[in-house]
C-alpha positions as a Markdown table, in Angstrom:
| # | Residue | x | y | z |
|---|---|---|---|---|
| 1 | Met | 19.5 | -4.1 | 11.7 |
| 2 | Arg | 17.7 | -1.8 | 9.2 |
| 3 | Asn | 19.3 | -0.5 | 6.0 |
| 4 | Ala | 19.4 | 3.3 | 6.2 |
| 5 | Gly | 18.7 | 3.7 | 2.5 |
| 6 | Ser | 15.4 | 1.7 | 2.7 |
| 7 | His | 13.4 | 4.8 | 3.7 |
| 8 | Ser | 14.6 | 7.1 | 0.9 |
| 9 | Ala | 12.7 | 5.4 | -2.0 |
| 10 | Pro | 9.2 | 5.6 | -0.5 |
| 11 | Ala | 9.8 | 9.2 | 0.6 |
| 12 | Ala | 11.0 | 10.1 | -2.9 |
| 13 | Glu | 8.0 | 8.5 | -4.5 |
| 14 | Glu | 5.6 | 10.2 | -2.1 |
| 15 | Ala | 7.2 | 13.6 | -2.7 |
| 16 | Ala | 6.7 | 13.1 | -6.4 |
| 17 | Gly | 3.0 | 12.3 | -5.7 |
| 18 | Glu | 3.4 | 8.7 | -7.0 |
| 19 | His | 1.6 | 6.0 | -5.0 |
| 20 | Arg | 2.1 | 2.4 | -6.0 |
| 21 | Thr | -0.5 | 0.1 | -4.4 |
| 22 | Thr | -0.7 | -3.6 | -4.2 |
| 23 | Val | -3.1 | -6.1 | -2.6 |
| 24 | Ala | -1.4 | -8.5 | -0.3 |
| 25 | Glu | -3.1 | -11.8 | 0.7 |
| 26 | Arg | -2.5 | -13.5 | 4.0 |
| 27 | Gly | -4.7 | -16.6 | 4.6 |
| 28 | Ala | -8.3 | -15.7 | 4.1 |
| 29 | Phe | -7.6 | -11.9 | 4.3 |
| 30 | Ala | -6.4 | -9.3 | 1.8 |
| 31 | Ser | -5.2 | -5.8 | 2.5 |
| 32 | Ala | -4.1 | -2.9 | 0.3 |
| 33 | Arg | -0.6 | -1.5 | 0.7 |
| 34 | Cys | 1.2 | 1.4 | -0.8 |
| 35 | Ser | 4.8 | 2.4 | -1.5 |
| 36 | Cys | 4.3 | 5.4 | 0.8 |
| 37 | Gly | 3.9 | 3.1 | 3.8 |
| 38 | Trp | 0.0 | 3.3 | 4.0 |
| 39 | Lys | -1.7 | 0.0 | 4.8 |
| 40 | Gly | -5.4 | -0.6 | 4.6 |
| 41 | Pro | -7.4 | -2.9 | 6.9 |
| 42 | Ala | -7.5 | -6.6 | 6.4 |
| 43 | Arg | -10.6 | -7.6 | 4.4 |
| 44 | Arg | -12.2 | -11.0 | 3.6 |
| 45 | Ala | -13.5 | -9.5 | 0.3 |
| 46 | Arg | -10.5 | -9.0 | -2.1 |
| 47 | Glu | -12.6 | -6.6 | -4.2 |
| 48 | Arg | -13.0 | -4.3 | -1.1 |
| 49 | Ala | -9.2 | -4.4 | -0.6 |
| 50 | Arg | -8.7 | -3.4 | -4.2 |
| 51 | Arg | -11.3 | -0.5 | -3.7 |
| 52 | Asp | -9.3 | 0.6 | -0.6 |
| 53 | Ala | -6.2 | 0.9 | -2.8 |
| 54 | Gln | -8.0 | 2.9 | -5.5 |
| 55 | Glu | -9.5 | 5.2 | -2.9 |
| 56 | His | -6.0 | 5.8 | -1.4 |
| 57 | Gln | -4.7 | 6.7 | -4.8 |
| 58 | Gly | -7.5 | 9.2 | -5.2 |
| 59 | Ser | -9.1 | 7.5 | -8.2 |
């Protein structure tokens, strides 16, 4: 069962234009993720996953 309030925080951050990205590692792969719900592709190169996150933020 999902918590109904779990969707309000990312929506509020997205509305404010704030994107908080992280790089999550799973085994040999890394992928960028954002508080708005966006998720980048799995990459073997962690630097490329970090670049995906920066590009998503518009930097």
